[in-house]
N, C-alpha and C positions, 0 to 999 in steps of 0.2 A: 790884241783886242783891248780897247779902252773902256773903262766903266763910265756910265753916264753920271755917276756920283763921284766927284773927285775925292771924297772922304773915304770911299771904300776901295781898298787896294784890290787889284785883280789877282785872285789866288792862282798858284801854280797849277792846281787841279781845277780845270775849267768847270767841271760839273758843280763845284762848290758854289760858284757865283750863279750858275744856272738855276739852282734849286733854292738859294737863300731867300729870295723875295717871296716865292710861293709859300715856303714854310713860315716865314714871318707873318704873312697875311693869314695863314691858317690859325696861328695863335691869336692874332688880333680879333678874328671872328669869334673865337671862344671867349676872349676877354669881354667882348661886347655882350655875348650871351650871358656870361656870368654877371656882368654889370646890371643887366636887366633883372637879375635875381638877387641883387645886392651882395654878390660875392666876387667882385672884380679883383680884389686884392689877392685872391687865391691863384690867379693866372699870372705867372711871371713870363713876360714876353721878351724873348731874346731879339735884339735888333738884327738887321740884315748883316751887318758887319760881324756880330758875334757868331751867327750861324755859318757864314762863309769861312771865318777863321777856324772854327771848330771842325767843320767838314774837311777843309783842306789839310789841317794838321793831323786829324785822325786817319785820313786816307794815306798819308805818307808814313804815319806810324804803323799802319797795317802792312806796309811793305818791308818793315824792318824785321830782324830776328833777334831775340834775346835768348842766348844759350841754345840756339837751334829751334826755339819754339816760335810759332806765329802768335803775335799779341792778340789777345781777346779782351777788348776794352769796353767799358761802359762809362759814359760821361753824363752827369746830371747837372743841368744849368740852374743853380740856386745858391743863395748866400748861406754861410754856415749856420745862421740861426734858424734856417728853415729845414735843416737836415734832421734825420732821426738818429739819435745817439751818435752825433758826429765825432769822428776822430780827426783832430786838427793837426795840421803840419805847421811848424814854425822854423824857418819862414815858409810861406806859400811858394809854390814853384811856378815859374812862367810856363804857359802852355806851349809845348814844343813836341815834335815827333819823338825825339829821344826820351823826354821825360815820360810821355804817355806809354811808350813801349816798355820802359823800365818798370813803371808802376802797374802795367797790365796784369801781371800774375795775381795781384792783390784783389782784383775785381773780376776774376774769371767766373766765380760762382754766382748763381742767380741771387738777385736781391742786394748786391753790393755795387756801389758806384763811386767813381771819383767825382767829388764835388768841384764844380768850376764856377767862378764868379768874376766880376770885373774888379780889377785893381787900379791903382793910380796910373800904371803904365801898361795896361792891357789885361787880358784874361789870365787868371791864375788858377792852378789846382790848389785848393785850400785844405783838402783832406778826403776822408771817406765817409759815406753815409749809407745806412742800412734801411733803405726805403725812401720813397719820394712822394710828395703830395700830388694830388690830381692835377693834370695839365702841366706838370713839370716837363720841360724839354729834355729828352734823353737821346743820346747818340751812342749806338753800339757798333763796334767792329766785330763782325761775325766770321770773316774770312779775309784773306788778302784782297784788297780792292773792293770789298763788299761792306757797305755801311747801311744801317737801318736808323732812320730818324723817327722817333715816336714820342708819345707823351704818356704820363701816368693816367690811369683810369681811377674811378672812385674806389674800386676794390683793391685790396692789398695784393701786390705782386702782379697786377694786370696792367698791360700796356696796349695802346692803340697805335698801329703803324701809320705814319704820315707820309713817308717816302722811303724808297729803297734805291740805293745807288750801287751799280755793279760796273766798275770801270767807267766807261763813257756813257753807259746806259742809265737813264734817270727815269724812275717810275714814281709818279705822284699819285697817292691813293685817292680815288674818287669818292668824296663824301656823300654824293647823291646815289651811289650804287645801291644802298639799302632801301631806297624808295622805289626801285624797279618792281614790277609785278612778279609774283612767284619767288621773291627773294627768300631763300631758306633761313630759318632761325640761326643756323650755324654761321652763315655769312653775315647776318646782321650783328651777331655777337662779335665776330672777328673785326668788323668795321668799327665796333664801339658804339653803335647807335641803338643798343637795346635800352630798355627803360632804365633811367638812373636809379630808380628804386631797387633794381635788381643787382646793383653794383656791390652791395654789401651782403647779398645773399649767396646761395650756392652757385659756383661757377657753371658755365655752360660746359658740360662734361664732354660733349663732342669736340669742342675746341681743344680741350686738354688732350683728348685721344688723338686728334689730328696732328697736333704738334709732336706728340710722342711717336706716332707712326712715322712722321717725317724724319725725326731725329735718329731712328735706328738705321736709316740709310740702306735697308735691304729691299725696299719696295714692299707694297702690300695692299690689300683691299679689305674694307670693312663694310658690310651690308647692314643697314639699320632698318628693321622691319617692325610692323605694328605688333604690340604685345597681344597674347591670347588668340593668335591666328596661326594657321599652318599653311596658308596658300603659298608662302615663299618656297616651300618644299617642291612646288611644281616647276620651279626654275633652277633646281639643283640636280646634279647627277648623283644617282644612288648606286651603291650604298654610300652614306656619308662616312668618311674615314675617321673623323674625330667629332662624334656627337657628344654633347655635354648633358648628362642626366643625373640629377635634376639640374635645371639651368643655374649657372653660377651667378649669384645675385649680390656679391659683396659690394660692387661699385654702386649699384642701385640703392642698396640699403644704406650705404654711407651717405649718399646724397639725400635720401629721404629722411633719415634720422637726423641729418644736419640741417633740416629745414629751418630750425630756429637759430642756427649758428653756422658759421662758415667752416667747413671741414679744414683741418690743418693741412698745410702743404705736404707734410710727411705722410699723413693718412691717404690723401688723394693721390699724391705722386706715386706712392708704392703700388697702389692698385691700378692706376692708369697705365703705368709702365708695364705691369704684368699683362694686362689685356692688350696693349699695343704690341707687345712682344709676340703675341699669338699671330699677328698679321705678317710676321716675318716667315712663317711657315707657308709653303707653296699652297695656293688656294686662298679663299676668302674666309674671313671671320664673320659670323652672324651674331648680331646682338639685337635686342628689342629696344623699343622706345623707352623702356624702363631700365635700360642699361644692364640687362641680363644676358649672359653669354649662352647661346644655344648650340653653337658648333664652330669649328675652325678647320682650315684646310679643305674647304668644300670647293667643288668644281661647279661653275655656273653653266647651265644648259638652256637652250631656247625652250620656252614653254610651249606645250603642244598647241598647234593651231595658230600660233602667233607669228607674224612676219619677222624677218630679220631686220635688225636696226640698220638703216642705211645713212641716216643723217643725224647730227646733233648740232645744236646751237652752242657756240662757245663764246663766253664773255670773260673779261678780266676786270676787276674793279679798279682800273687805272685810268687816269684822265687821258683822253684822246684815244682810248681803245674802243674799237667798234665791234659789234657782234659779227661773227662769221658762221657760216654753215659748212661743216666738213663731215667726211666719213669718220666715225669714231676711231678707226685704226690709225688715223693721222695724229691722234693725241698721244700715242705711246705704245701701241701694239695690243697684244692679246688681252692683257689685264684691263685696259681701258675699253676695248671692244666688248668684253664680257660684262663689265659693269654697266655700260650703256644698254646692253641687251636686257640685263636684269631689271633696270629701272623702267625700260619700255614695257616689259611684261608685268612688273609689280609697281604700279604707278603710285602707290602710297608708301614706297620705300625710298631710302637714300643710299647712295653708294659713295664711299670715300676711298680714293685711290692715291697712294703715294708712289712716286717713281724713285728709282735709286739715285737719280741725279738731283733730287730735292723738289721736283715739281709736285704739286698737289692739286687734285681735281675733285670737286664735289658734283656728283651727278644727281639730278632731281628731275621729275617730270614737270613740264610747264603746261598747265591747262590753257594758258593764254595763247601759246604758240603751238599747242598740240604736238609737241615733240620733246625729246630728252634735251635738257639744258645742262651743259657742262660749265661749271663755275671754276675758273682757274684762280686759286687762292694762295699760291705759294708765297707771293709777296707779302701776305698778311701773317704768315706763320714764322717769319724770320725773327 
């Protein structure tokens, strides 16, 4: 296959060229939006060649092994003077699969990135940076052959996924998905289109919980119910094996007390991990909209007098993805079927379901379609 632009070499990893133009255009759109607000200089736009080379090189780096370990790499496209407390290398290293794999262990922990910028003879790794500005292009290797292209958000440590590549499968995140009717706030935040004013405030705790649920890889369910009601109990099998009394409110208090400041990663991470860990117990964890834990290990039952759930609408915020109507058991078995039943019976609730294979689904009632809507969001949580 030949490139239409003779200045752009065709990468050995075909998906690198497939995705490069679309990702470049994504950053151009954000630069135009920033320019309208007088902030264009804040958006560093990688060109098509930069993106193709980085994706191609990172893909092959992901296939290497360093002392038996799979490289977990994070690359940030920015010059050294834009880095945060940059650690500079002298000399800078040419971008190559071997160099990225060797340096990977230095950036496995969250918040650390290899800084990459243009040199006189191509892209170079100039060092390490501990945070990136908003709209900085970041590429992460999360597994062999699995790459996530994202950019920094306004909030420290928050990123917005632009595309996910899994082998020859390319998923480009649909920026318009948040404008669909009945879009849950969780999905809006994952897509990065919540209000910019909220970027420096408390994070969306459900996003943090969803990511942590997915990370423990045991599968699990979390039911989010309105505070100060007990109607959710009508959809639960009794007795409840692990009821929490009084409700565990540490996470909610942390967020509320941090209304004037952003809770530290350590404070939030510890509590989120503890609550997400409850979902690894067989059964569902129940929390309120104020993030208070009411029970865990609960079994979901059909509410008296309510019909069985027979259909759900499934969407994924990926360009080219179309809504489908399926039986909920087709999404992953008993856990998904019971979550869909719960939301059909408790229409003011959400159900978050993580599969052991990393898939993640948010179930919510859609007043527009008068049925349960299953939002597949695993591509946004990588």
